[in-house]
N, C-alpha and C positions, 0 to 999 in steps of 0.2 A: 468246236464249242457247240453244246447242245442248244437248240432253239428254245427260247423261253419268253415269257411276257416282257421281261426287261429288255431283251434284245429287240423285240418288236417295237416297244415304245421308243427306244433309242433311234430305230430306223424311221419311225413316224415323225420324230423331231426334225427330220430333214425335209418333210413335206410341208410346203408353204401354201396357204390359201392364195390363189393367184390375184385376188382383189384386195385382201386385207394385209398381205405382205408379212405375215407372221406364221410360224409353224402351227399345225393343227393341234398339237399337244398344248402349247402355250395358250392358244385360244380356247382351250377347254372343249374342243370339238370331238375329241376321242372319248367316247362314253364307255366302251368295253373292248377288251382284247382277250381272246381265248386261243390257246394253242393246243392242238391235238396231233401229236406226232409232227408230220410235215405240213399239216393244214392249219392255217391261221384265219380266224374270223375277226374282222374289225367293224365296230359300230361307230359311224361318224355322224354327229349331229350338226347339220348345216345351220347357218345363222338366219336363213330364210328358205321357205320351200321353193321360192322362185330363183334360186341360185343359178345363174347362167353358166357357171363353169363346173357344174357337178361332175360331168364326164371327165374333165381334166383332173379333178381331185381323185376320182376313182382310179384312173390310170396311174397317177403318181403314187398313190398308196400301194397299189399292187406291185409296182416296180420296186419301191423301197423295201417292202416286206420280202419280196423274192430275193433281193440282194442280201437280206439278212439270213437267208437260208431256207425260207419256206418253199415247199413244193407247189402248193395251191393256196390261193387267197380268195376269200369272199368278203365283199364290202357291203355292209348294210347301212342305209341312210335313213335318218329321220330329220326333222327340222323343228327348230324352236326360234321363232322370230324374236329378236332382242328389241327391247324398248329403248326409248330415248331417255338419257339421264335428265332429270328435271332441274338440276342445279338449284339456284335460289328460288326459282319460281314454283309455287305450289301447283301440283298437277291436279286439276279439278276434274279430270276424266281418267282416274287411275286404271280403269278397266280397258283403256285404249293404249296400246303400246307405242304406236307411231301415228302422228297427225301430219298429213302431207297436204299442203296447200297447192292448188293448181291455179295460176294466175296468168294474166296477159296485160300488156300495156294498152291494148286497144281491143275493141270488139270485132267480131267477125273472123277471127283467126282459127276458130275451132277448139277453143279452150274446153268447152263442155264435152265435145267429142273425145278429146284426149282424156279428160277426167273419167268419163264413163268407161272407156276401154282400158284405162289403167286399173280401175277397180275390178272390172270383170276379169281382166287378164291375171291380176294377182289372185283372185278367187280360184281361177282355173289351175293354179299351181298348188292349191291346197290351203291357202291362207284364209283367215277369217277377216272379212273386209266390210267396212261401212262406207257409204257415200252420202255426203251432205251437199245438197244443192244450195250453196251460199249465195248464188246469184239472185238476190232477192228482188231485183228490178226486172229481170227477164229470165225466170226459171225455165230451163229446157228439159229437166229430167222427166216430167210427166210424159212427154212425147218420147224421149229417147229410151225410157225404161218400159214404155207401154203401160203406164199406170194412170193415164189421163182420166179424170173423173172419179178416181178411186180415193176415198178418204182413208187415212190411216186409222188403225185401232187405237183406242184410248183405254188405259188400264190404271186404276188408282190415280187418276189425274195426270198421268204421263202419256205422251204420244209414243206409240210403238212404231219404230221404223218399218216400212214396207219390206217384207221378205220377198225379194224378186231377183231372178237370175242368179241366185246363190249369194247375193249380197244383202246388206241391210241399208236401206236408202230412206232419206227424209228430204222433202222439198216443200217449200212454202207454196208451190204450185198446187199441192194437194189440199191446201187449207184455205184457199180463196176461190172466189167464183171464176170460172173459165173466162178468159179474155178481159178480166178486170185489170186495169192498169194500177200499178203500185206506185203512187205518187207520194214519196216519203222524203222528208228532209233528213239530214245527217243523223241527228239524235234518234229519230224513229227507226232508221235503218240499223243503227248500232244496237238498239234495244231488241228489234226483231231478230237479228242475227244471234245475239246472245241467248235469247229465249229458245230459239230453235236448236242451237248447238248444245246448250248446257241445261237450262232451267226446266224445259218442258219435254225433253226427249229422253227416253229410257234406252240408252245404248247398251248392247250386250258386250261381252268380252271380244275385243277385236285386236288383230295384229296390225291392221292399217285402217285408218280413217282418212279417206280422200275428201277434201273440201274444195268444191268448185266455187271460186270467188268471182265477184263481178269484175269486169275489165277495168283497168285504170289503177290509180294510186290513191283511192279515197278511204272512206271511213271503215268499210268492212275488213279489208286487209289489216288495217291498223288495229281494229278490235280483236281479230284473231290472234295477232302477234302479242297483244297485251294479255289475252286471256289464258293462253296455253303455252306450255313448253313445246314449241313447234319442232318436229323433226327436221323439216325443211320445206322448201318451195320448188315447184316445177314451173318454169315460165315457158309459155307457148308463143310461137311467132310464125309468121310466114316469111319466105325468103327475101322479099323486096325491101329496099332500104327504108321506106317510109314506115313499114311495120316494125323493122328491127330497131329503129330509133325509139319507138315507144316500148319495145321489149326491154331495151337497155334501161329505160327509166323504171320499169317494173323491177328489174334486177336490183337497181340501186336503192329502190324503196325497201325491198326486203332486207338488203344488207344494212341499211341505216336503222332498221328496226331490230337488227340482231338475229335475223332468221337465216339459217344456212341455205344456200342455193344447191339443190340436189341435181339440177341440170336443166338444159334447154331442149325443147323439142321443136323440130321444124315440121309444121303441118302444111298440107297442100304443096309438098316439096316439088313434085313434078306430076305430069299427067301421063297416064299409060293409055295409049290408043288401043282400039280393038285388035289391031294387027301386032300389038306388042311394042310398038315404037314408043319411046319416052320423049316427052316434050317439056322443056323447062320454061313453063309459062311465066313464073314469077322470079326466075333467076335462082335456080337450085343451088343450095350450099351456103347461102348467106348466113343462116343461123349458126351453122357449124363454125364458120369463120369468126362470128361474133363471140361464140363461146371460147374459142381459142384465144382471141384477143383479151378476153376478161379472165382467162385462166379458170374457166368453169367447165364442169362435165357436160358432154353432149350426149343426150339420151337416144337420139336417132331421128330419122325422117319418116313421115307418113305420106305416102303418095296420094294422089287424087284418084280414087277408085269409085266407080258408080255404086258398087256394092256397099261401100261405107255410108254413102248418103241414103241408100234404100233401107239399109238395116237400121240406121239412126231414126229415120222417119217412121219405120214400122215398130220400133221399140223392141228389136231383137238383136241385142249386141253380141250374143254368143256366135251368131252366124258370121261375124267378122273374123272369127278364129277357126271357122269350120269350112269356109268356101275357098275363095281365091288364095292360093298358096303364097303369093307375093304379099298380099295384105296381111295374112296371118304372120308371115315371117317378120314384117315390119313392126307389127304390134307386139309380138312376143319378144322381139329384140329390145324394144322400148321398155317393156315391163321388166325384163331381166336386168337391164342397165339401171333402172330405178331401184330395184330391190338391192342390187349391189351397192349403190351409193348410200342407201339407208343403212346397210350393214356396216359399211366403212364408218359412217357417222357414229354409229352406236358402239363400235369397239375402239373408237378414238384414232383411226388411221386416216380420216379425211383431212383435207387441207383446212387450216384454221379459218374461222369466219372473219370476213373483212367487214369492218364497220366504217362506212363512209360518212364523214362529218359534213 
């Protein structure tokens, strides 16, 4: 039987996306197939540029098409980040495909560090990314992004996010005097967050908007879940039980508000000494066990590296991906797992959202 486009498409129906559990033809990921004698060219559109299993898909496509009779196969990739279905909730940020909240049950666990590196890591894969510093009581982004003392541009009455490190970032820390304490009651915090997120900021077209929330289970997370069709939340914890107890409360808060949990991250998972020895200072692995117990995705562990602290203080987050290979591997793994969970959510293969009464 002569090799033709129909033969190739039939072969591609046997290739499943390893995370989405459906074949790539059904998922509308196959955008073009051309056959020239014994050579076949396949164009596959990924659901995110941060797809962690791109190489697996490539190998499976090549194998399937060769079994159909092709002598040589070339696979071309592009990416189109899919957005979150809005459901009954009106999407007041239609130019943003996915809104990802980063929260924690308590302060001091590295939530802002995770948020910054998620945003920068997603950008490094080719995605269009925004970052909102929603921690209106203790904004960390001016320091971590290296924009301390820089006021954002204003155009036609709208604040333009800082274009920095390849992402679009906004923080209330750029709008108030340095070192000024923000002493706000709940309604004031609610109003400031809403204005910064929606009313006064001109967000561009984005594949992902990462929102760094204040720690705890208060007004700001509630406001975010009420305002937007949230793609989901990432909850950050450290391994020790006292931190995990609060992380579980944060998970239950998001679930009660109807927000999907995209996964848990274990920060400060272990310490790597100069001689390479690993020390479990806080009891490594506690977050992963908590995720398993709650049947939630586990996005990975971030070790304690001096470089991570230095680069955060210096406002140079890209260096986290360009220096220590173990740090880079940990961050890129976290980013890839998150992107995969977002894609699952958006094509309807994720686990159902649990609502805790």
